[in-house]
SEPAKOL-814271 format. One record per residue (C-alpha): residue number from 1; residue in three letters; chain; x negated, y negated, z. Coordinates in Angstrom, 2 decimals. Each point is the difference from the previous one (the first is absolute). Layout:
residues N
{rec NUM, ALA, A, {X, Y, Z}},
...
This chain:
residues 151
{rec 1, MET, A, {-68.49, 119.39, 167.71}},
{rec 2, ALA, A, {3.30, -1.39, 1.07}},
{rec 3, GLN, A, {1.91, 3.28, -0.55}},
{rec 4, SER, A, {-0.75, 3.80, 0.86}},
{rec 5, LEU, A, {0.83, 2.30, -2.74}},
{rec 6, CYS, A, {-0.17, 3.57, -0.09}},
{rec 7, LYS, A, {1.17, 2.60, -2.68}},
{rec 8, ILE, A, {-1.42, 3.62, 1.06}},
{rec 9, TYR, A, {1.67, 3.13, -1.04}},
{rec 10, LEU, A, {-0.21, 3.11, 2.41}},
{rec 11, HIS, A, {0.70, 3.58, -0.76}},
{rec 12, ILE, A, {0.90, 1.81, 3.40}},
{rec 13, ILE, A, {0.15, 3.68, 0.37}},
{rec 14, PHE, A, {1.01, 1.89, 3.14}},
{rec 15, HIS, A, {1.20, 3.67, 0.88}},
{rec 16, ILE, A, {2.20, 1.74, 2.42}},
{rec 17, LYS, A, {-1.63, 2.01, 2.81}},
{rec 18, THR, A, {-0.48, 3.40, -1.15}},
{rec 19, THR, A, {2.43, 1.18, 2.85}},
{rec 20, SER, A, {2.69, -2.42, -1.11}},
{rec 21, PRO, A, {3.04, 0.93, -2.06}},
{rec 22, LEU, A, {-0.17, -1.03, -3.70}},
{rec 23, VAL, A, {2.41, -2.78, -0.97}},
{rec 24, GLU, A, {2.87, 1.48, -1.98}},
{rec 25, ASP, A, {0.36, -1.23, -3.57}},
{rec 26, GLU, A, {3.36, -1.46, 0.61}},
{rec 27, HIS, A, {-1.54, -2.19, 2.81}},
{rec 28, LEU, A, {-3.20, -1.16, -2.04}},
{rec 29, PRO, A, {1.71, -3.00, -1.76}},
{rec 30, ARG, A, {1.44, -1.49, 3.26}},
{rec 31, LEU, A, {-3.40, 0.56, 1.83}},
{rec 32, HIS, A, {-1.79, -1.64, -2.68}},
{rec 33, GLN, A, {2.40, -2.88, -0.23}},
{rec 34, TYR, A, {-0.13, -0.35, 3.74}},
{rec 35, ILE, A, {-3.88, 0.01, -0.26}},
{rec 36, GLY, A, {0.12, -2.83, -2.51}},
{rec 37, ALA, A, {2.10, -2.18, 2.12}},
{rec 38, LEU, A, {-2.24, 0.60, 2.92}},
{rec 39, VAL, A, {-3.05, -1.30, -2.18}},
{rec 40, ASN, A, {2.12, -2.85, -0.81}},
{rec 41, THR, A, {0.50, -1.01, 3.63}},
{rec 42, THR, A, {-3.67, -0.30, 0.61}},
{rec 43, GLY, A, {-0.13, -2.77, -2.79}},
{rec 44, CYS, A, {-1.42, 2.35, -2.60}},
{rec 45, GLN, A, {1.83, 0.86, -3.01}},
{rec 46, ALA, A, {0.54, 3.65, -0.85}},
{rec 47, LEU, A, {-0.14, 0.44, -3.62}},
{rec 48, CYS, A, {0.59, 3.80, -0.28}},
{rec 49, VAL, A, {0.47, 2.79, 2.86}},
{rec 50, GLY, A, {0.17, 3.72, -0.94}},
{rec 51, GLY, A, {-1.40, 3.38, 0.71}},
{rec 52, THR, A, {1.24, 3.43, 0.77}},
{rec 53, GLY, A, {1.27, 1.79, 3.28}},
{rec 54, ASN, A, {-3.51, -0.01, 1.61}},
{rec 55, HIS, A, {-1.54, -3.37, -1.03}},
{rec 56, VAL, A, {0.67, -3.50, -1.00}},
{rec 57, HIS, A, {-1.62, -2.44, -2.53}},
{rec 58, ALA, A, {0.51, -3.69, 0.27}},
{rec 59, LEU, A, {-1.03, -2.80, -2.23}},
{rec 60, LEU, A, {0.30, -3.51, 1.54}},
{rec 61, MET, A, {-1.26, -3.45, -0.36}},
{rec 62, PHE, A, {-1.89, -1.00, 3.12}},
{rec 63, SER, A, {0.79, -2.96, 2.22}},
{rec 64, LYS, A, {-2.81, -2.26, 0.76}},
{rec 65, THR, A, {0.98, 0.09, 3.72}},
{rec 66, GLU, A, {0.58, 3.83, 0.62}},
{rec 67, THR, A, {-2.44, 2.77, 1.04}},
{rec 68, VAL, A, {-0.21, 3.47, -1.97}},
{rec 69, ALA, A, {0.31, 1.58, 3.43}},
{rec 70, HIS, A, {3.21, -1.79, 1.00}},
{rec 71, ILE, A, {1.84, 0.62, -3.31}},
{rec 72, ILE, A, {-0.71, 3.71, 0.20}},
{rec 73, GLU, A, {0.89, -0.02, 3.52}},
{rec 74, GLU, A, {3.44, -1.68, -0.70}},
{rec 75, MET, A, {0.59, 2.39, -3.15}},
{rec 76, LYS, A, {-0.69, 3.28, 1.91}},
{rec 77, ARG, A, {1.14, -0.79, 3.63}},
{rec 78, ASN, A, {3.45, -1.45, -1.21}},
{rec 79, SER, A, {0.55, 2.60, -2.81}},
{rec 80, SER, A, {-0.68, 2.85, 2.30}},
{rec 81, ARG, A, {2.54, -1.35, 2.57}},
{rec 82, TRP, A, {2.61, -0.57, -2.83}},
{rec 83, ILE, A, {-0.45, 3.37, -1.60}},
{rec 84, LYS, A, {0.80, 1.69, 3.19}},
{rec 85, THR, A, {3.45, -1.70, 0.08}},
{rec 86, LEU, A, {0.98, 1.83, -3.36}},
{rec 87, SER, A, {-0.02, 3.60, 1.34}},
{rec 88, PRO, A, {-0.84, 2.11, 2.83}},
{rec 89, LYS, A, {-2.39, 1.88, -2.46}},
{rec 90, TYR, A, {-2.37, -3.03, 0.26}},
{rec 91, GLU, A, {-0.14, 0.07, 3.80}},
{rec 92, LYS, A, {-3.78, 0.76, -0.02}},
{rec 93, PHE, A, {-0.74, -2.09, -2.91}},
{rec 94, THR, A, {-3.44, -1.97, 0.04}},
{rec 95, TRP, A, {-2.43, -1.43, -2.48}},
{rec 96, GLN, A, {-3.66, 0.81, 0.41}},
{rec 97, GLY, A, {-2.08, -2.71, 1.65}},
{rec 98, GLY, A, {-2.30, -0.58, -2.87}},
{rec 99, TYR, A, {0.74, -1.86, -3.35}},
{rec 100, GLY, A, {-1.77, -1.10, -3.21}},
{rec 101, VAL, A, {-0.01, -3.51, -1.29}},
{rec 102, PHE, A, {-1.32, -0.66, -3.37}},
{rec 103, SER, A, {-0.20, -3.15, -1.96}},
{rec 104, VAL, A, {1.70, -0.48, -3.33}},
{rec 105, SER, A, {-0.84, -2.62, -2.67}},
{rec 106, GLN, A, {2.70, -2.22, -1.48}},
{rec 107, SER, A, {-0.77, 1.82, -3.37}},
{rec 108, GLN, A, {0.82, 3.39, 1.57}},
{rec 109, VAL, A, {3.33, -0.95, 1.84}},
{rec 110, ASP, A, {2.23, 1.59, -2.80}},
{rec 111, THR, A, {-1.86, 3.18, -0.20}},
{rec 112, VAL, A, {-0.03, 0.53, 3.98}},
{rec 113, ILE, A, {3.83, -0.76, 0.00}},
{rec 114, ALA, A, {0.43, 2.79, -2.75}},
{rec 115, TYR, A, {-2.39, 2.24, 1.84}},
{rec 116, ILE, A, {2.09, -0.47, 3.34}},
{rec 117, ARG, A, {3.33, 0.69, -1.88}},
{rec 118, ASN, A, {-1.38, 3.17, -1.47}},
{rec 119, GLN, A, {-1.09, 1.57, 3.23}},
{rec 120, VAL, A, {2.53, 2.89, -0.16}},
{rec 121, GLU, A, {-1.24, 0.91, -3.58}},
{rec 122, HIS, A, {-3.64, -0.70, 0.93}},
{rec 123, HIS, A, {0.17, 2.39, 2.98}},
{rec 124, LYS, A, {1.12, 3.00, -2.11}},
{rec 125, LYS, A, {-3.60, 0.04, -1.45}},
{rec 126, GLN, A, {-1.96, -1.44, 3.02}},
{rec 127, SER, A, {0.14, 0.49, 3.62}},
{rec 128, PHE, A, {0.00, -3.03, 2.35}},
{rec 129, ARG, A, {-3.29, 0.97, 1.51}},
{rec 130, ASP, A, {-1.60, 0.32, -3.51}},
{rec 131, GLU, A, {1.60, -3.39, -0.88}},
{rec 132, TYR, A, {-1.39, -1.83, 3.20}},
{rec 133, LEU, A, {-3.37, 1.43, -0.26}},
{rec 134, GLU, A, {-0.04, -1.32, -3.62}},
{rec 135, PHE, A, {0.85, -3.56, 1.34}},
{rec 136, LEU, A, {-2.80, 0.30, 2.61}},
{rec 137, ARG, A, {-2.34, 0.98, -2.75}},
{rec 138, LEU, A, {1.05, -2.56, -2.56}},
{rec 139, TYR, A, {-0.43, -2.78, 2.59}},
{rec 140, LYS, A, {-3.22, 1.58, 1.14}},
{rec 141, ILE, A, {1.32, 0.10, 3.72}},
{rec 142, GLU, A, {-1.97, 2.17, 2.33}},
{rec 143, TYR, A, {2.14, 2.44, 1.92}},
{rec 144, ASP, A, {-0.22, 3.18, 2.03}},
{rec 145, GLU, A, {2.28, 2.59, -2.03}},
{rec 146, ARG, A, {0.70, 1.85, 3.50}},
{rec 147, TYR, A, {2.31, -3.04, 0.83}},
{rec 148, VAL, A, {1.79, -0.79, -3.29}},
{rec 149, LEU, A, {3.19, 1.94, 0.94}},
{rec 150, SER, A, {-0.73, 0.73, 3.75}},
{rec 151, ASP, A, {2.66, -1.12, 2.52}},
């Protein structure tokens, strides 16, 4: 082939450390926008970033030249530095080391975007832990439950 083509959608989920302060509602839109911009600097395309005060969901179109680990490193490292500039409250803010990455088919992109945008309502009915474990079971990912939300 004369041209390399790629269209892969990824749903990325990560959580704050359990000892970290929650992100206040007033800062969430700016945080999500900032994380989306970080994704775009990697050559990937952020389609939707959302979540609540303790976790982030991001749907992106994956770049053919990137690695998952590098994208997440950029998202977490730089957003953690950035949020600390907003308020002294975030002085000890940090993300957990782990993350979840799930493939999304083209036919499910709109559904995942709606899911991410509905996180606040969704988490009135289901905890993050239960949500994340549901993803792991749905994707048949083996895991050790002791480390799902550990620091």
